[in-house]
Biotite code that builds the C-alpha atoms (Angstrom):
import biotite.structure as struc

atoms = struc.array([
    struc.Atom([-11.724, -7.546, 22.696], chain_id="A", res_id=1, res_name="MET", atom_name="CA", element="C"),
    struc.Atom([-9.181, -7.081, 25.627], chain_id="A", res_id=2, res_name="SER", atom_name="CA", element="C"),
    struc.Atom([-7.798, -3.476, 26.806], chain_id="A", res_id=3, res_name="THR", atom_name="CA", element="C"),
    struc.Atom([-4.233, -4.346, 25.079], chain_id="A", res_id=4, res_name="ARG", atom_name="CA", element="C"),
    struc.Atom([-6.170, -5.025, 21.557], chain_id="A", res_id=5, res_name="HIS", atom_name="CA", element="C"),
    struc.Atom([-7.989, -1.668, 22.062], chain_id="A", res_id=6, res_name="ILE", atom_name="CA", element="C"),
    struc.Atom([-5.089, 0.809, 22.700], chain_id="A", res_id=7, res_name="ILE", atom_name="CA", element="C"),
    struc.Atom([-3.205, -1.174, 19.636], chain_id="A", res_id=8, res_name="MET", atom_name="CA", element="C"),
    struc.Atom([-6.168, -0.460, 17.548], chain_id="A", res_id=9, res_name="ILE", atom_name="CA", element="C"),
    struc.Atom([-5.665, 3.433, 18.598], chain_id="A", res_id=10, res_name="ALA", atom_name="CA", element="C"),
    struc.Atom([-1.967, 3.363, 18.306], chain_id="A", res_id=11, res_name="LEU", atom_name="CA", element="C"),
    struc.Atom([-2.002, 2.091, 15.021], chain_id="A", res_id=12, res_name="VAL", atom_name="CA", element="C"),
    struc.Atom([-4.963, 4.599, 14.088], chain_id="A", res_id=13, res_name="ALA", atom_name="CA", element="C"),
    struc.Atom([-3.817, 7.515, 15.228], chain_id="A", res_id=14, res_name="VAL", atom_name="CA", element="C"),
    struc.Atom([-0.379, 6.532, 13.717], chain_id="A", res_id=15, res_name="ALA", atom_name="CA", element="C"),
    struc.Atom([-2.110, 6.223, 10.154], chain_id="A", res_id=16, res_name="LEU", atom_name="CA", element="C"),
    struc.Atom([-4.012, 9.774, 10.770], chain_id="A", res_id=17, res_name="LEU", atom_name="CA", element="C"),
    struc.Atom([-0.470, 11.648, 11.808], chain_id="A", res_id=18, res_name="CYS", atom_name="CA", element="C"),
    struc.Atom([1.459, 9.891, 8.178], chain_id="A", res_id=19, res_name="ALA", atom_name="CA", element="C"),
    struc.Atom([-2.068, 11.076, 6.503], chain_id="A", res_id=20, res_name="ALA", atom_name="CA", element="C"),
    struc.Atom([-1.865, 14.464, 7.238], chain_id="A", res_id=21, res_name="GLY", atom_name="CA", element="C"),
    struc.Atom([1.987, 14.305, 6.584], chain_id="A", res_id=22, res_name="ILE", atom_name="CA", element="C"),
    struc.Atom([1.569, 12.873, 3.172], chain_id="A", res_id=23, res_name="TYR", atom_name="CA", element="C"),
    struc.Atom([-1.421, 15.016, 2.447], chain_id="A", res_id=24, res_name="TYR", atom_name="CA", element="C"),
    struc.Atom([0.279, 18.786, 3.801], chain_id="A", res_id=25, res_name="PHE", atom_name="CA", element="C"),
    struc.Atom([3.635, 17.689, 2.133], chain_id="A", res_id=26, res_name="TYR", atom_name="CA", element="C"),
    struc.Atom([4.304, 16.551, -1.340], chain_id="A", res_id=27, res_name="ASP", atom_name="CA", element="C"),
    struc.Atom([6.977, 14.378, -2.027], chain_id="A", res_id=28, res_name="PRO", atom_name="CA", element="C"),
    struc.Atom([8.203, 15.266, -5.279], chain_id="A", res_id=29, res_name="SER", atom_name="CA", element="C"),
    struc.Atom([8.861, 18.538, -3.672], chain_id="A", res_id=30, res_name="LEU", atom_name="CA", element="C"),
    struc.Atom([9.977, 17.984, 0.281], chain_id="A", res_id=31, res_name="ASN", atom_name="CA", element="C"),
    struc.Atom([13.321, 16.221, 0.600], chain_id="A", res_id=32, res_name="GLY", atom_name="CA", element="C"),
    struc.Atom([13.042, 14.768, 3.572], chain_id="A", res_id=33, res_name="PHE", atom_name="CA", element="C"),
    struc.Atom([11.011, 11.738, 2.449], chain_id="A", res_id=34, res_name="PHE", atom_name="CA", element="C"),
    struc.Atom([13.131, 8.277, 2.002], chain_id="A", res_id=35, res_name="PRO", atom_name="CA", element="C"),
    struc.Atom([13.743, 7.602, -1.225], chain_id="A", res_id=36, res_name="ARG", atom_name="CA", element="C"),
    struc.Atom([14.076, 4.133, -2.890], chain_id="A", res_id=37, res_name="CYS", atom_name="CA", element="C"),
    struc.Atom([17.247, 3.007, -1.931], chain_id="A", res_id=38, res_name="PRO", atom_name="CA", element="C"),
    struc.Atom([16.190, -0.309, -4.818], chain_id="A", res_id=39, res_name="PHE", atom_name="CA", element="C"),
    struc.Atom([16.414, 2.735, -7.657], chain_id="A", res_id=40, res_name="LEU", atom_name="CA", element="C"),
    struc.Atom([19.414, 4.765, -6.430], chain_id="A", res_id=41, res_name="SER", atom_name="CA", element="C"),
    struc.Atom([21.649, 1.287, -6.378], chain_id="A", res_id=42, res_name="ILE", atom_name="CA", element="C"),
    struc.Atom([20.370, 0.035, -9.479], chain_id="A", res_id=43, res_name="THR", atom_name="CA", element="C"),
    struc.Atom([18.406, 2.534, -11.340], chain_id="A", res_id=44, res_name="GLY", atom_name="CA", element="C"),
    struc.Atom([15.508, -0.318, -11.883], chain_id="A", res_id=45, res_name="TRP", atom_name="CA", element="C"),
    struc.Atom([12.357, 0.829, -10.207], chain_id="A", res_id=46, res_name="ARG", atom_name="CA", element="C"),
    struc.Atom([10.918, -0.981, -7.699], chain_id="A", res_id=47, res_name="CYS", atom_name="CA", element="C"),
    struc.Atom([7.069, -2.457, -7.077], chain_id="A", res_id=48, res_name="PRO", atom_name="CA", element="C"),
    struc.Atom([6.759, 0.491, -4.446], chain_id="A", res_id=49, res_name="GLY", atom_name="CA", element="C"),
    struc.Atom([8.479, 2.927, -6.691], chain_id="A", res_id=50, res_name="CYS", atom_name="CA", element="C"),
    struc.Atom([6.164, 6.483, -6.895], chain_id="A", res_id=51, res_name="GLY", atom_name="CA", element="C"),
    struc.Atom([3.976, 5.110, -4.077], chain_id="A", res_id=52, res_name="SER", atom_name="CA", element="C"),
    struc.Atom([4.630, 8.067, -1.852], chain_id="A", res_id=53, res_name="GLN", atom_name="CA", element="C"),
    struc.Atom([3.698, 10.853, -4.612], chain_id="A", res_id=54, res_name="ARG", atom_name="CA", element="C"),
    struc.Atom([0.529, 8.536, -5.025], chain_id="A", res_id=55, res_name="ALA", atom_name="CA", element="C"),
    struc.Atom([-0.580, 8.469, -1.582], chain_id="A", res_id=56, res_name="ILE", atom_name="CA", element="C"),
    struc.Atom([-0.464, 11.815, -1.951], chain_id="A", res_id=57, res_name="HIS", atom_name="CA", element="C"),
    struc.Atom([-2.359, 12.224, -4.730], chain_id="A", res_id=58, res_name="ALA", atom_name="CA", element="C"),
    struc.Atom([-4.975, 9.700, -3.646], chain_id="A", res_id=59, res_name="ILE", atom_name="CA", element="C"),
    struc.Atom([-4.967, 11.823, -0.707], chain_id="A", res_id=60, res_name="LEU", atom_name="CA", element="C"),
    struc.Atom([-5.832, 14.967, -3.051], chain_id="A", res_id=61, res_name="HIS", atom_name="CA", element="C"),
    struc.Atom([-8.783, 12.734, -4.482], chain_id="A", res_id=62, res_name="GLY", atom_name="CA", element="C"),
    struc.Atom([-6.650, 13.078, -7.407], chain_id="A", res_id=63, res_name="ASP", atom_name="CA", element="C"),
    struc.Atom([-6.702, 9.116, -8.932], chain_id="A", res_id=64, res_name="LEU", atom_name="CA", element="C"),
    struc.Atom([-5.157, 9.570, -12.151], chain_id="A", res_id=65, res_name="ALA", atom_name="CA", element="C"),
    struc.Atom([-2.372, 10.952, -10.899], chain_id="A", res_id=66, res_name="THR", atom_name="CA", element="C"),
    struc.Atom([-2.452, 7.929, -8.423], chain_id="A", res_id=67, res_name="ALA", atom_name="CA", element="C"),
    struc.Atom([-2.673, 5.724, -10.875], chain_id="A", res_id=68, res_name="TRP", atom_name="CA", element="C"),
    struc.Atom([0.161, 7.613, -13.122], chain_id="A", res_id=69, res_name="HIS", atom_name="CA", element="C"),
    struc.Atom([3.255, 7.332, -10.119], chain_id="A", res_id=70, res_name="PHE", atom_name="CA", element="C"),
    struc.Atom([1.851, 3.626, -9.333], chain_id="A", res_id=71, res_name="ASN", atom_name="CA", element="C"),
    struc.Atom([-0.937, 1.661, -10.511], chain_id="A", res_id=72, res_name="ALA", atom_name="CA", element="C"),
    struc.Atom([-0.209, -1.439, -8.003], chain_id="A", res_id=73, res_name="MET", atom_name="CA", element="C"),
    struc.Atom([-0.608, 1.034, -4.950], chain_id="A", res_id=74, res_name="MET", atom_name="CA", element="C"),
    struc.Atom([-3.977, 2.526, -6.454], chain_id="A", res_id=75, res_name="VAL", atom_name="CA", element="C"),
    struc.Atom([-5.207, -1.184, -7.309], chain_id="A", res_id=76, res_name="VAL", atom_name="CA", element="C"),
    struc.Atom([-3.978, -2.556, -3.862], chain_id="A", res_id=77, res_name="SER", atom_name="CA", element="C"),
    struc.Atom([-5.710, 0.018, -1.724], chain_id="A", res_id=78, res_name="LEU", atom_name="CA", element="C"),
    struc.Atom([-9.058, -2.481, -2.123], chain_id="A", res_id=79, res_name="PRO", atom_name="CA", element="C"),
    struc.Atom([-6.381, -5.926, -1.597], chain_id="A", res_id=80, res_name="VAL", atom_name="CA", element="C"),
    struc.Atom([-5.289, -4.394, 1.673], chain_id="A", res_id=81, res_name="LEU", atom_name="CA", element="C"),
    struc.Atom([-9.012, -3.190, 2.439], chain_id="A", res_id=82, res_name="ALA", atom_name="CA", element="C"),
    struc.Atom([-10.257, -6.589, 2.584], chain_id="A", res_id=83, res_name="VAL", atom_name="CA", element="C"),
    struc.Atom([-7.089, -7.739, 4.253], chain_id="A", res_id=84, res_name="TYR", atom_name="CA", element="C"),
    struc.Atom([-7.685, -5.961, 6.936], chain_id="A", res_id=85, res_name="THR", atom_name="CA", element="C"),
    struc.Atom([-11.595, -6.244, 7.652], chain_id="A", res_id=86, res_name="PHE", atom_name="CA", element="C"),
    struc.Atom([-10.461, -10.188, 7.279], chain_id="A", res_id=87, res_name="ALA", atom_name="CA", element="C"),
    struc.Atom([-8.360, -10.137, 10.230], chain_id="A", res_id=88, res_name="GLU", atom_name="CA", element="C"),
    struc.Atom([-10.651, -7.534, 12.577], chain_id="A", res_id=89, res_name="PHE", atom_name="CA", element="C"),
    struc.Atom([-13.518, -10.183, 11.429], chain_id="A", res_id=90, res_name="THR", atom_name="CA", element="C"),
    struc.Atom([-11.581, -13.184, 11.768], chain_id="A", res_id=91, res_name="ARG", atom_name="CA", element="C"),
    struc.Atom([-13.452, -14.943, 14.412], chain_id="A", res_id=92, res_name="SER", atom_name="CA", element="C"),
    struc.Atom([-16.992, -13.780, 12.995], chain_id="A", res_id=93, res_name="ARG", atom_name="CA", element="C"),
    struc.Atom([-15.844, -14.771, 9.569], chain_id="A", res_id=94, res_name="PHE", atom_name="CA", element="C"),
    struc.Atom([-13.293, -17.541, 9.799], chain_id="A", res_id=95, res_name="PRO", atom_name="CA", element="C"),
    struc.Atom([-14.230, -19.221, 6.152], chain_id="A", res_id=96, res_name="ARG", atom_name="CA", element="C"),
    struc.Atom([-13.813, -15.280, 4.572], chain_id="A", res_id=97, res_name="PHE", atom_name="CA", element="C"),
    struc.Atom([-10.582, -15.464, 6.780], chain_id="A", res_id=98, res_name="TYR", atom_name="CA", element="C"),
    struc.Atom([-9.511, -18.806, 5.616], chain_id="A", res_id=99, res_name="CYS", atom_name="CA", element="C"),
    struc.Atom([-11.133, -18.007, 1.738], chain_id="A", res_id=100, res_name="ALA", atom_name="CA", element="C"),
    struc.Atom([-8.147, -14.990, 1.616], chain_id="A", res_id=101, res_name="VAL", atom_name="CA", element="C"),
    struc.Atom([-5.574, -16.255, 3.096], chain_id="A", res_id=102, res_name="ASN", atom_name="CA", element="C"),
    struc.Atom([-5.446, -19.594, 0.751], chain_id="A", res_id=103, res_name="LYS", atom_name="CA", element="C"),
    struc.Atom([-1.977, -20.202, -0.447], chain_id="A", res_id=104, res_name="PRO", atom_name="CA", element="C"),
    struc.Atom([-3.359, -19.603, -4.359], chain_id="A", res_id=105, res_name="ALA", atom_name="CA", element="C"),
    struc.Atom([-4.602, -16.503, -3.348], chain_id="A", res_id=106, res_name="PHE", atom_name="CA", element="C"),
    struc.Atom([-1.284, -14.845, -1.901], chain_id="A", res_id=107, res_name="ILE", atom_name="CA", element="C"),
    struc.Atom([0.831, -16.971, -4.465], chain_id="A", res_id=108, res_name="TRP", atom_name="CA", element="C"),
    struc.Atom([-1.694, -14.845, -6.827], chain_id="A", res_id=109, res_name="GLY", atom_name="CA", element="C"),
    struc.Atom([-0.718, -11.677, -5.576], chain_id="A", res_id=110, res_name="ILE", atom_name="CA", element="C"),
    struc.Atom([2.864, -12.334, -5.358], chain_id="A", res_id=111, res_name="PHE", atom_name="CA", element="C"),
    struc.Atom([2.944, -13.284, -9.266], chain_id="A", res_id=112, res_name="VAL", atom_name="CA", element="C"),
    struc.Atom([1.003, -9.433, -9.608], chain_id="A", res_id=113, res_name="ALA", atom_name="CA", element="C"),
    struc.Atom([3.446, -7.839, -7.824], chain_id="A", res_id=114, res_name="VAL", atom_name="CA", element="C"),
    struc.Atom([6.597, -9.833, -9.287], chain_id="A", res_id=115, res_name="ILE", atom_name="CA", element="C"),
    struc.Atom([4.548, -9.157, -13.069], chain_id="A", res_id=116, res_name="ALA", atom_name="CA", element="C"),
    struc.Atom([4.223, -5.188, -11.927], chain_id="A", res_id=117, res_name="TRP", atom_name="CA", element="C"),
    struc.Atom([7.775, -4.946, -11.248], chain_id="A", res_id=118, res_name="TRP", atom_name="CA", element="C"),
    struc.Atom([8.860, -6.563, -14.153], chain_id="A", res_id=119, res_name="LEU", atom_name="CA", element="C"),
    struc.Atom([6.467, -4.628, -16.884], chain_id="A", res_id=120, res_name="SER", atom_name="CA", element="C"),
    struc.Atom([7.254, -1.335, -14.998], chain_id="A", res_id=121, res_name="ARG", atom_name="CA", element="C"),
    struc.Atom([10.989, -2.169, -16.326], chain_id="A", res_id=122, res_name="ASN", atom_name="CA", element="C"),
    struc.Atom([10.612, -3.262, -19.334], chain_id="A", res_id=123, res_name="ILE", atom_name="CA", element="C"),
    struc.Atom([7.920, -1.622, -21.119], chain_id="A", res_id=124, res_name="PHE", atom_name="CA", element="C"),
    struc.Atom([7.969, 1.881, -18.840], chain_id="A", res_id=125, res_name="GLY", atom_name="CA", element="C"),
    struc.Atom([4.557, 1.670, -17.239], chain_id="A", res_id=126, res_name="TRP", atom_name="CA", element="C"),
])
């Protein structure tokens, strides 16, 4: 691994730790400095990500039930994100795994799940 890659990984890790600290100590429900969803503000419909900031705060406090209430897709997507991150960082060691999770069918499946979540939360109020 090159020095440039190590520096990039370190910077991303520091940024993620800083963001986690902010979301741990400040509740997005109670603090106005967190950004609001522009899609919700304009249309009145919740986007697939609405509630994610509050869900992250709940997850960081170990409250998965509350996180699920705010945005179930966010909770479900964390293991998928972990798999993709693992695949990306180990793509030279496990190229077949990397290719498997990046197949168009798998990516289209994620896309369909997000669209289904988006529609169901607005139609059924989930």
